[in-house]
N, C-alpha and C positions, 0 to 999 in steps of 0.2 A: 504493501502499500503506497504510496507517494505522499510524505507530510507538507501540507503547506504553510511555513511559518505564515502566523500573522505580523503585519504590519512592525508591531512590538517586537517582535524577535527578531525579525530582519533586524530595525534600527539597533538590536541591542547588540547582535552579532557583527553590525556594520562598526560597531562602538568601537567594540571588542577591535576587531580587527585596525581598523584605521588607527585608535592606538597603540599597537603593537606597531606598528608601521612605522608611527611617529617616535618608537621606543618610550612611551608612556603609557603606564600602568593605568586601567578604568579599573575603578575597583566595581567586584557584580551589582552592590547594592546601587552604584551608579547607573550602569546598563539599567537595571529593572528601573529604577527610575523613570528615566530615559526611555524605557520604554512603555511602561504604563502611560504617561504623559502621551506620547505617542498615539498609541492604543484607543485613549480615552478622545485623540481630536480627530481620528480615522471614522471614530464610532457619531461623536457628533455629525460629523459632514454627513456621512452615510446616511444620518436621522435627519438630517436635514435636507439632504436629498431625496428622502423617501416624504418626509411633510410637505414638499413643493410640487412632487409626484400626485401625492394624493390629493393636494390642493387642485391642480390640472382635475386631476380625475372626475371630481364632484363638481367641477366647472363645468367638465365636456358632459356629466351626466342631466344640468339643470340645465343643460341647450345653449350653453356658454361658450365659443370657440375660446380656445386658452389661450391664442397666440394676438386675437383679434378683439377680445374681448365682445364681438355681435354675435349676436345669436345665429349657434352655429344648424345647418340644416337638417331635419331630422328624416333617420333612415327609417321608412317602410317597412315594419313588421310584417310579415307573411302568416295569417292566421290561416290553418288549418281547416279549410272547406270542402276537402275530397274525402268523401263517405268511404269508411269503411265497410265492404262487403265481404261477407261469409257466408256460407253453406245457406244457412239458410234464408235467408236475405238474397241473394244473386236469384234465384229464378225471378222473384218480385221487381226486385229494382234493375236489373239487368235483360234477362231476356225476355221478357211480356213491356222493358218502358217503351213510348213512342218516339223517343227521342235517342237521337243519336250515344253512345254508352264507350267514355273511358275509361278502360279497367286498368291502372298498373299494380302489376304482379312485383312484388319485392319485398325484401326482407332487413332486417334492423340491423343484422351487422353487415352487408353488403355495400360497401362504399360507393358504387358507384350509383347504386339505389337511393345512398344519403345527398346525392350531386342532384339526382332525376325528381326527388323526393318534392324539392320546394316550389320548382318548375310545376308540375302537376297540382302542387296547392294553389298557384297563383291564376292559372287555367281555370281552375274550379271555379272560383270568385269570380271571372269573367262569363265564362260559360255557364252562368248563373241563369237557368230558363229557359237556355238555347237548347244545351246539352249538359248530362248529369256525367261527371269525373267521381271517378273511387278511388281504391285500390283493393288489393286482395296481399295479406301477408301469408308470403309462402310455406313460411314456418309453421302456421297455426292452419290453415285452409290449406292442406297438400292434397287432397282430392277433389281440387277447383284446378290448382295447377296441373295436375295430372291430367286432367278432364281434358286442358285445352292445349297440349303437351308442352307445356313451358320448360324449356331443358336451360336456358339461361335468364339471367335478373339483370337489371332491369328490363321486365317485356311488356312492352302497352301491345294491350288488345281493340280496338275498337269495333263496336258492335252495332249493330241497326236492326232492327224487326227480328232480333235476336237470334242471328246471325254472326259472328266474326268477319266482319266486312276488310279490316285493314291490321296491320301487325307491326309493332316497331320493337326489333332487339336491339338493346345496348343503351346508355347514357344519349339521349337526341334533346337536340337544341329545342327553345323554346316556341322558334320559328318554324322546326320540322311537325312538330306537334300539330301547332294554330294551325299548319297545313293539310295536312294529314286528316283534321280533324273538321277543318273549312272543305275538305271534299264531300263531306258527308249530307251535307246540306244543300250542295249544289247538283247531286245525285239523284 
């Protein structure tokens, strides 16, 4: 294991070596006092930096840009509007729907699914009333994933009149998903 000395320890060692190179003897007590003072100085500086960073973070959380002091632009938080489909609800919500339905087959542990998820959630809000958008957790609903031969996730299936009319495998851009879904309104 590598030992990383504190600033005080390094300064004590430096004082000892510096004193020896000059033919001086620096007592251990003096080296200890110098080291402790420098340690306190470093801790004080670190505490001041931490306090300044905390103040900047609080100001940013309050909606103030810490550099300019002006109101910072708020980022829109994506609320999950995509429905969760299960074996029990799939028939009525997806297959019997009069609107096109986009179903995202995903898993919580899947990194590409975590990229795709916010895109699907945002589209759910945008297409509200025109199309249904939902998700199926393949770990919780393996029968559904098997029935639609989902071999890779994320997989997006578009249903219309109870049939799969389009399929997208892998992480897709918002534009690609939108174009795929919009095609169902013109068809």
